[in-house]
N, C-alpha and C positions, 0 to 999 in steps of 0.2 A: 438426411441429405447424403448422397453418394460421395464416398471419399475418392480422391484421385491421388496418384503419386505426385509428389511435388517436384515438378521439373524446373530447371533453372531459367529457361528462356522468358524474358520479359519484354522482348522487342515489340511485341504486338500491343503493349501498353502505350508505345510511342507511335506506332503506325496504324493501330486499330485492327481488330479482327475482321473488319470489312474492307481493309486495305486502302482506306481513304487517305491515310497519311504516309503513303509510300515514299514520298520525298524525304521523310525523316531518316530513312536508312542511311543517308549520306552524312548525317550529323551524329549518328549514334554508333558507338563501338559495342557490338554484341559479343563481349568476351565472357558471357555467362553460359554459353552453349558450346558444344564441341563440334559444331559444323566446320567444315573445311574453310579456311580463309581464302583459298584459291578457287578459281572457277573449274568447271568440268573440262575435260580434254577439249581442245579446239575441234577435234574430229566429232565429238559428241554434240557440241553446239551447232556445228555445220549440218550434221545429220538431222537434228531436231528442227532447225530452221527450214531445211529443204522439205520436211514432211509435217510441218506444224498443222496445217489445215487438215490433211488426211488423218494424222494421228489423233487429232482432237475429236473428230467425228466418228472414228471407226473403233469398234469393240476390239479388245486385244485377243491374241491367241488364248484359248480357253483356260489352259492350265500352265501356260508359260513354258512349254516343253523346249522351245528354242533357247530360252534363257537358262533353263536348267542344264541343257546340254553344253552351253558356253561356259557355265560355272564349272561343270564337271571336267571339261577339257582344260580349262585354265589352271585349276588347282589339283588336277589328277585325283579326283574323288569319285565314288560311285554315284552315277546319275540317278539311279532309282532310289537312293537314300536321301535325296535332297527334297526338302519340303519348303515351298516358297511362301513368303509372307509379305504383307504390305508394311515393310519395315520390321525391325526386330521387336518393336512393341506389340505388334499383331501376334507374333509368335509367342511372346511371353504370356499374353492374355489367353491365347487359344490353346497352347500346348501344356503349360505348366500344370493345370488341374489334373491332367491324365498322366503326367510323368511322375509326380510326387503324390502317391496314393496312401502311403503309410500315415498313421496318426502320430508317429514319433516326430520330434523336432527336425527341421531342416537347418543345416549349418550354413550360415552366410557370413563371411568375414566382414568386419566393420572397421572403417567405413567402406561402403561399396555401393554400386548402382542401386538406387532405391526402389526401382520398379519390381524387382524380384520379391523383396520383403513385402511390398504393398500387395501384390497379387496373392502371394501365398498366405499371408496373415489376414489382411482385410477382406479379401474376396473368397479365399478357400478355407479360412479358419484354421490354418496350420500354425503350429508353434515354431518360432524362429529362435535358433541359438546363435547369437552374434559372437563370432570368434574374433577377439580383439587383435588389432595390429598397431594400436597407438604407441605402445611401449617398445615396439621393435622397429621403430622408424618406418612404420607402415608396411614393412616386409613380412609376409606370412611366415610364421614359424612352423615349418612343415613337420618337424619332429613332434612338436607339441600337439599339432593337429592330429597326427597319426595316433599319438597316445590317447587322445580324446575318443577316437573310434573304439578303443578297447574299454574305456571307462563307463560308457553309457550307450544306449541304443538310439540310433538316429534314423530318420526317414529320407535323408537326401543331403546333397552338398551342392552349392552353387558357387562357382569361382568365376570372377571376371578377370581375364588375363590378356593383355595388361589391364590393371585395375583403373576404373574410373570411380572415384576422383583422385586417387593417390598417385597414379602413374607408375606404380611398382609392378613387377611381374615375376612369374615363376618360370624357371628353366624346364626344359623337357624332362630331364631326369627327375626333377622334383614332382612334376605332374605324374610321371610313371609310378613313382614311389607312392603317391597318394592313391592312385587307382589300384595298384597292387594291394595296398593295405585295406582298402575298402572291400576288395575281393567279392564284388558283385552283391554285397549286402544291401545296397541301396543305390538309387540313381545318382549319377554325377553329371551336372550340367556345367559346361565351360563356355562362357561368353567370350568370343574372340573378335568383338566389334573392331578393336584397334590393332588387329593382328599384324598389319603391314608395318607397324613401328618396331616390331621385334624381328630377330633373326628367324628365317623360315622354319627352322627346326624346333621352334618353340610351339608351333601349332600342333594340335593333336589330331588333325584331320586324317593323317595316315593310319591312326590307331582306331578309327571308328569301328572296324570289324574285329579288333583285338579284345575289346571290352564291350560286352553286350548291354552294359548299364550306362554307356557313355552317350551323351548328347552334346552337340556343339551348335551354338547360335552365332550367326554372323550377320553383319550389315554391309551392304555395298554403298551406303549413304555417306559415311564419314570420309572414307579413304578416297572415294572417287568424286567428291564434290556434288553428291546427288541427294542430300538430305531431304530436299523438297520433293523428290521423286518417290520416296518411301519404298525401298527395295531391301528385303532381308531374306535370309534362308537358314534353315536348320539342317544339320546332318543328324540323322536318327539311326538307331540300330536297325539292321536289315529286317528283323522280325516285326518291327513296328512301322515299317515304311508304308505298306498298303493302308494301314489303319489311319495314319495321319494324312496321307495324300487323298484318301477318300473323303476326309472331313475338311479339306481345304476348299473354300468357296470358289466357284468359277470367277474368272476375271479378277483375281486377287491383285495382280500387278497390272497397272494401267498400260495402255499401248505405248505411249511416249516414254514411259519408265522402262519398259522392256527394250525399246529401241536404244535408249540412252545407256542402259546397263551393258548390253551386248557390245556396243561401240566402245564403251569405257574399258571393258575387259581386253579389248584388242590393243589398246595403247599403253602397254606396260611401261615403256620408256618415259612417257609423260608422268605416270603415277609415281614411278621411282624418283624422278627428278623433284616432284612436289614434296614427297616424303623427306628427301634429303634437305630441301629448302626449309621445310618446317622445323627440322632438327636444328638447323642453323639459327633460325629466328627464335626458337625456344631457348637455345643456349645464350643468345644475346640478351633476351628478356630476363633470363635468370641472372646474368651478370649485372644488369641494370637494377634489378630488385635487391640484389645483395648490398647495394649501397645504402639501403635503409636499415639502420641499426635496430629499429623497432620491430622489424619483420624477420621471421625465420622461414626460409624458402626450402621446400622439400624437392629434391631432384626428381625428375620424371622421365618416362620413356614415351609418353603420349603427347598430344598437342595442347597441353595445359600444364600449369604449375599449381601446386597446393601451397597456400600461404598460412602460416601460423601467426595469429594476432595476439598471442598471450602477452607479449611485452610491449604492445602498441597502445595500451590504455584506451582501447576502443573495441566494442563488441563487433562481431561479424555483421549483425543486422544493421547497426548504425553505420558501419563502414560501407556496406553495400548501398544503403540509401544515400549516403554522402557522395559516393562515386556516381550513382545514377543521376544526381543533380548536375553533374558535370558531363553528362552524356556518355558515361562509360558504365556498362553493365558487367558485373561480376557475380559469382555464385556463392551464396552461403550454403555450405554443405551439411548443415546441422541435421537435415532430414535424412542424410545418407549414412549416418552412424548412430551410435547409442551412448556416446560419451562426449564430454567437453562441449556441450551445446554453445553455440554462438562464438566459437573460437577460430574456426578455419574457413577460408574462402578459396575458391578455385578460380583461376584466371586463365582464359584460353589464349593460345598463341594466335596473333593476328598478322596482318601485313606490317611492314616496317613503320609506316606513318601512324597506324593505329596503336602499335606497341609503344611508340613515343607518347601518344596521347594517354595511354594507360599509366605510364610512368609519371607523366606530369600531373595527372589527376591524383595519383597516390601521394605525390609530393605535396600537393595543395591540401588534400584531406588530412594528412598527418600533421602538416604545418598548422592547420586550423585547430587541430586537437591540442 
């Protein structure tokens, strides 16, 4: 049987993968995925509604050149080094096998987004070296990581910055120190899916041509409320640009997805306001969860919080199932790390009413225990 990366979303168990139970979306809090709680920009929705019939029946621009141009102009990055993908998962599956060619282990901090280890290990047969962050409050120990480079031979490094599921991040100077220490010995891939939650100078996009071993993956799905549209892109070294673009299938990004993404990029004010609102809701949810003595809450920079259940007398698996019975979905992150199985859960930031439902469900679950 083919293995798949364990993703957190269980909403379709409630509505069905044939969408017959769509009415259940209003009674289910899907706090087990990191989709935006807010809708796309009103300008995006208006543009889609005006062109829904045409965009549904019309093939998209062949290689999404207009979207690539809009991305390049928005983020001031080289257009010819952008490789489009049908979401970041498409890029992970399609590009990783040719980025990490060495037989030496690839370093991935633990815990971290599980799809990288899945593709490299299960599908490509690579060895993974899980660099632990559990004992450092989930903050990557950069000095220890750099020392590791000198202690053994490695074939690559994958960093998710800011990290899903921990919400921690590396500053620009720390990333520069890591890249300088690697010194082009192996590829370094930085996943910046949640880049908008960090100060702009934490992104390494401006360094893409300073380090010929640097790859950057991004998604337009999470930040712009477009997860269902599946829009991702990679920034690749100039010498590899033609190689990857030639191997990108035609029509990778759907017509309406291209329309939506270009329109979303124009409305920076809306995006910034939603990011600010998300931070406020995350801080409020954090304060509410701190009232539970049995829980340890890890501070976060993304749209979720990591919860340690060690003192709660309940395993992550049981906790997740008990919450689901109350219509609240949260994520057991056991598959994203290599230590302390069944101890941590990730809870996404939702709108105010849903956040209250999350807190109430936790109160009931812990009370029942």
